[in-house]
C-alpha positions as CSV (number, residue, x, y, z in Angstrom):
1,M,6.9,12.3,23.3
2,I,3.8,9.8,24.1
3,T,3.3,10.2,27.9
4,K,1.1,8.9,30.3
5,N,-0.6,12.2,29.7
6,N,-1.0,11.5,26.0
7,P,-0.7,8.2,25.4
8,L,-0.9,6.2,22.1
9,V,-4.1,4.7,22.5
10,D,-5.8,8.5,23.0
11,V,-4.2,9.6,19.6
12,L,-5.7,6.5,18.0
13,S,-9.0,7.0,19.5
14,S,-9.4,10.3,17.9
15,I,-9.0,9.0,14.5
16,D,-12.5,8.2,14.0
17,Y,-13.7,8.2,10.5
18,L,-12.4,8.9,7.0
19,P,-12.7,12.5,5.3
20,A,-15.9,13.3,4.0
21,V,-15.2,12.7,0.2
22,Q,-13.5,9.4,0.7
23,S,-16.6,8.3,3.4
24,Y,-19.0,9.2,0.4
25,L,-16.8,7.3,-1.9
26,L,-16.7,3.7,0.0
27,I,-20.2,4.0,1.7
28,N,-22.0,3.9,-1.8
29,L,-19.6,1.3,-3.6
30,F,-19.5,-0.9,-0.4
31,N,-23.2,-0.7,1.5
32,N,-24.9,-0.7,-2.1
33,E,-25.5,-4.4,-2.7
34,N,-27.3,-3.3,-6.6
35,L,-24.1,-1.2,-7.7
36,T,-24.6,-1.0,-11.7
37,P,-21.9,-0.4,-13.9
38,S,-23.4,3.1,-14.9
39,R,-23.8,4.1,-11.3
40,L,-19.9,2.9,-10.4
41,A,-18.8,5.0,-13.3
42,E,-20.9,8.1,-12.7
43,I,-19.2,7.9,-8.7
44,I,-15.8,7.9,-10.4
45,N,-16.0,10.1,-12.6
46,R,-16.9,12.8,-10.3
47,D,-13.3,13.0,-9.1
48,Q,-10.9,13.8,-11.9
49,S,-7.6,12.6,-10.2
50,L,-9.1,9.1,-9.0
51,T,-10.2,8.9,-12.6
52,A,-6.7,9.3,-13.8
53,R,-5.3,6.6,-11.6
54,I,-7.5,4.2,-12.1
55,L,-7.4,4.1,-16.1
56,A,-3.4,4.8,-16.1
57,L,-3.0,1.3,-13.7
58,A,-5.7,-0.5,-16.2
59,N,-3.4,0.6,-19.0
60,S,-0.4,-0.8,-17.4
61,P,1.6,-3.8,-18.6
62,V,-0.2,-5.5,-15.4
63,Y,-3.1,-6.3,-17.2
64,G,-1.9,-6.8,-20.7
65,L,-4.9,-5.3,-22.8
66,S,-4.6,-5.3,-26.2
67,K,-6.4,-2.4,-26.6
68,K,-6.2,0.9,-24.8
69,I,-8.8,1.8,-22.0
70,S,-10.2,5.2,-22.7
71,T,-12.8,5.5,-20.2
72,I,-13.9,4.4,-17.0
73,E,-17.1,2.8,-18.8
74,M,-14.7,0.4,-20.8
75,A,-12.5,-0.1,-17.5
76,I,-15.4,-1.6,-15.8
77,S,-16.5,-3.4,-18.7
78,I,-13.5,-5.2,-19.2
79,L,-11.6,-5.7,-16.0
80,G,-15.1,-6.0,-13.7
81,I,-16.5,-4.2,-11.4
82,K,-15.1,-6.0,-8.3
83,T,-11.6,-4.6,-9.5
84,I,-12.5,-1.4,-10.0
85,K,-14.2,-1.3,-6.6
86,D,-11.1,-2.3,-5.0
87,L,-8.8,-0.2,-7.2
88,V,-11.3,2.9,-5.8
89,F,-11.3,1.4,-2.1
90,G,-7.1,1.4,-2.3
91,F,-6.7,5.1,-4.6
92,S,-9.4,6.7,-1.8
93,V,-8.0,5.9,1.4
94,F,-4.3,6.4,0.9
95,T,-5.5,10.1,-0.3
96,A,-7.1,10.1,3.2
97,T,-4.1,9.3,5.0
98,L,-1.8,11.5,3.3
99,D,-0.1,14.9,5.2
100,K,1.6,17.7,4.0
101,G,5.1,16.7,3.4
102,D,7.9,18.6,5.5
103,R,12.0,18.1,5.9
104,Y,11.3,14.7,7.8
105,F,8.6,12.9,5.7
106,L,9.2,13.2,1.9
107,L,5.6,13.3,0.3
108,D,6.5,12.5,-3.2
109,E,9.0,9.9,-2.5
110,Y,6.6,8.2,0.4
111,N,4.0,8.2,-2.6
112,Q,6.1,6.8,-5.4
113,H,7.2,3.6,-3.0
114,S,3.6,3.0,-2.1
115,Y,2.5,3.2,-6.2
116,L,5.4,1.4,-6.8
117,C,4.7,-1.5,-4.2
118,G,1.2,-2.0,-5.2
119,Y,2.1,-2.2,-8.9
120,V,4.6,-4.5,-8.3
121,A,2.7,-6.6,-5.8
122,Q,0.1,-7.1,-9.0
123,L,3.0,-8.4,-11.4
124,L,3.6,-10.7,-8.5
125,A,-0.2,-11.9,-8.1
126,N,0.5,-13.1,-11.7
127,D,3.6,-15.0,-11.3
128,F,2.5,-16.5,-8.0
129,N,-1.3,-17.4,-9.0
130,Y,-2.9,-15.0,-6.5
131,P,-6.6,-15.0,-7.9
132,V,-7.3,-11.3,-7.2
133,K,-4.7,-8.8,-8.8
134,S,-6.8,-5.5,-7.6
135,E,-6.4,-6.8,-3.6
136,A,-2.5,-7.7,-4.2
137,F,-2.3,-3.7,-5.6
138,V,-4.5,-2.3,-2.5
139,A,-2.2,-3.9,-0.3
140,G,1.0,-3.2,-1.6
141,L,-0.6,0.5,-2.0
142,L,-1.4,0.9,1.9
143,H,0.8,-1.6,3.4
144,D,2.9,1.5,5.3
145,I,-0.2,3.6,6.1
146,G,1.1,3.6,9.5
147,I,4.0,6.2,8.2
148,S,1.7,8.4,6.9
149,I,-0.6,8.4,9.9
150,I,2.4,8.5,12.5
151,H,3.2,11.7,10.6
152,R,-0.2,13.2,10.1
153,Y,-1.6,12.6,14.1
154,M,1.8,12.5,15.7
155,N,4.0,14.7,14.4
156,K,6.7,15.7,16.9
157,E,6.9,11.8,17.6
158,F,7.5,11.4,14.0
159,Q,10.3,13.6,13.9
160,L,12.3,11.8,17.3
161,I,12.0,9.0,14.9
162,S,13.3,10.3,11.9
163,E,16.1,11.6,14.4
164,L,16.8,8.8,16.5
165,K,17.3,6.6,13.2
166,F,19.6,9.4,11.7
167,Y,22.0,9.9,14.6
168,R,21.9,6.1,16.0
169,R,21.5,4.7,12.2
170,I,19.2,2.3,13.1
171,S,15.8,0.8,11.3
172,Q,12.5,2.7,10.9
173,T,10.7,0.1,12.9
174,K,13.7,0.1,15.9
175,A,13.1,4.1,16.2
176,E,9.4,4.0,16.7
177,K,9.1,0.9,19.1
178,L,11.7,3.3,21.4
179,I,9.4,6.6,20.8
180,L,5.9,5.0,20.6
181,G,6.4,1.7,21.7
182,K,4.6,0.3,18.7
183,T,5.4,0.5,14.6
184,H,3.8,1.7,11.6
185,C,2.7,-1.7,10.8
186,E,1.2,-1.9,14.3
187,I,-0.3,1.4,14.1
188,G,-1.8,1.0,10.5
189,A,-3.4,-2.0,11.4
190,A,-5.1,-0.7,14.2
191,V,-6.6,2.4,12.0
192,A,-7.1,-0.2,9.5
193,S,-9.4,-2.2,12.0
194,K,-11.1,1.1,13.3
195,W,-11.9,2.0,9.8
196,N,-13.7,-1.7,9.1
197,F,-11.1,-2.6,6.6
198,P,-11.2,-6.2,5.4
199,D,-9.6,-8.4,7.9
200,K,-6.8,-9.6,5.7
201,L,-5.8,-6.4,4.4
202,I,-5.5,-5.7,8.4
203,D,-3.3,-8.4,8.8
204,V,-1.2,-7.6,5.8
205,I,-0.7,-4.1,6.7
206,E,0.5,-5.6,10.5
207,N,2.7,-8.0,9.2
208,H,4.5,-6.7,5.9
209,H,8.0,-7.0,7.4
210,T,7.0,-10.8,8.6
211,P,4.8,-12.2,6.6
212,V,4.5,-15.7,8.1
213,E,3.1,-14.2,11.3
214,C,0.0,-13.0,9.3
215,S,-2.9,-15.7,10.3
216,T,-5.4,-14.6,7.7
217,D,-3.6,-14.9,4.2
218,K,0.1,-15.4,4.8
219,K,0.3,-15.6,0.2
220,L,-0.8,-11.9,0.1
221,A,1.5,-10.9,3.1
222,A,4.5,-13.0,1.4
223,I,3.5,-11.0,-1.8
224,V,3.7,-7.6,-0.4
225,H,7.1,-8.1,1.2
226,I,8.6,-9.2,-1.7
227,A,7.0,-6.0,-3.5
228,D,8.4,-3.6,-1.0
229,F,11.9,-5.3,-1.3
230,I,11.4,-5.2,-4.8
231,A,10.6,-1.3,-5.0
232,T,13.3,-0.7,-2.6
233,K,15.5,-2.3,-4.8
234,E,14.6,-0.6,-7.6
235,A,14.0,2.8,-6.0
236,P,16.4,3.2,-2.7
237,Q,15.3,6.8,-2.6
238,F,11.8,6.1,-1.6
239,L,12.4,4.1,1.1
240,L,11.8,6.3,4.2
241,S,13.8,4.7,6.9
242,S,17.3,4.1,7.0
243,E,16.7,0.2,7.6
244,D,17.9,-1.8,4.4
245,E,14.8,-4.0,3.8
246,Q,15.5,-7.9,3.9
247,L,14.0,-10.6,2.5
248,D,12.1,-12.9,4.8
249,E,13.3,-16.3,3.9
250,S,9.9,-17.8,5.1
251,V,8.2,-16.6,1.8
252,V,9.6,-19.5,-0.4
253,E,7.7,-22.0,2.0
254,I,5.0,-19.8,2.0
255,L,4.1,-19.3,-1.7
256,N,5.7,-23.0,-2.4
257,I,8.4,-22.2,-4.8
258,P,11.6,-24.5,-4.8
259,D,14.3,-22.4,-3.4
260,L,15.4,-18.9,-3.2
261,S,17.4,-18.8,-6.3
262,Y,14.2,-19.5,-8.1
263,L,12.5,-16.5,-6.0
264,F,15.4,-14.4,-6.9
265,D,14.8,-15.2,-10.9
266,V,11.4,-14.0,-10.6
267,I,12.1,-10.6,-8.8
268,N,14.6,-10.3,-11.4
269,N,12.0,-10.8,-14.0
270,V,9.7,-8.3,-12.1
271,S,12.1,-5.9,-11.7
272,E,13.3,-5.9,-15.7
273,L,9.5,-5.3,-16.1
274,V,9.7,-2.2,-13.7
275,R,12.3,-0.7,-15.7
276,T,11.4,-1.7,-19.4
277,A,7.9,-0.2,-18.5
278,K,9.6,2.8,-17.1
279,I,7.1,2.5,-14.1
280,L,9.5,4.8,-12.3
281,D,9.2,7.4,-14.7
282,D,5.6,7.5,-15.2
283,L,5.3,7.7,-11.0
284,K,7.7,10.9,-11.0
285,K,5.3,12.8,-13.2
């Protein structure tokens, strides 16, 4: 357990940098104002897994393209450099925070829940006229990185949190508060800040359960909150805690929609699209 001899702040201070591969990618992508499409494609094509993920997402119903995108060069040409850079950022950071799974941390389920949340967030970005769909995907994908960070860097505490949830039947966040004094939302945001993430992404990670408290982009936080709700509803086995995901009704006002009934119509439509597009089947591959 976190004690005076091993304070949480010391654990967080030890997380200084992204692994080398991710650092290389991000430095080349975001510190280069003159990055050309061909150079971007060259960087991405060095990583087969990253290439496959970007092409899979580009060919998903999210973008509704009439022709199949078969190369990264084609994806950049059609979707634009900004979108592809956002996707590379999200995939690279997500991979960097992962650790091996165990009985307390079901890695496949965590991956699937995160990807499903990102995918649904992009769909919702269409419904609620959010201007940058790729940012919605990244925020959805990375919303729970605090959970992975706790497991990777505070493994004993993670086990205690898991046992506390099971035996006391309490939520993930309540168990985290009891053991660490902080939630995965706060820890994820702290690490995101240390890694110089965009301010609104840090804010959304911290407030994805409480979107009304997001100070930089409440609309994005609301979209991720609803996406998390849908991802849990569609695939409850992906949820890492015993916590029942509750929908925060503040999203109605944040998104400027008529009422909860309207919102649930949107949720049902998106859920149906997830099923008909067989997104869950693809995520399990």
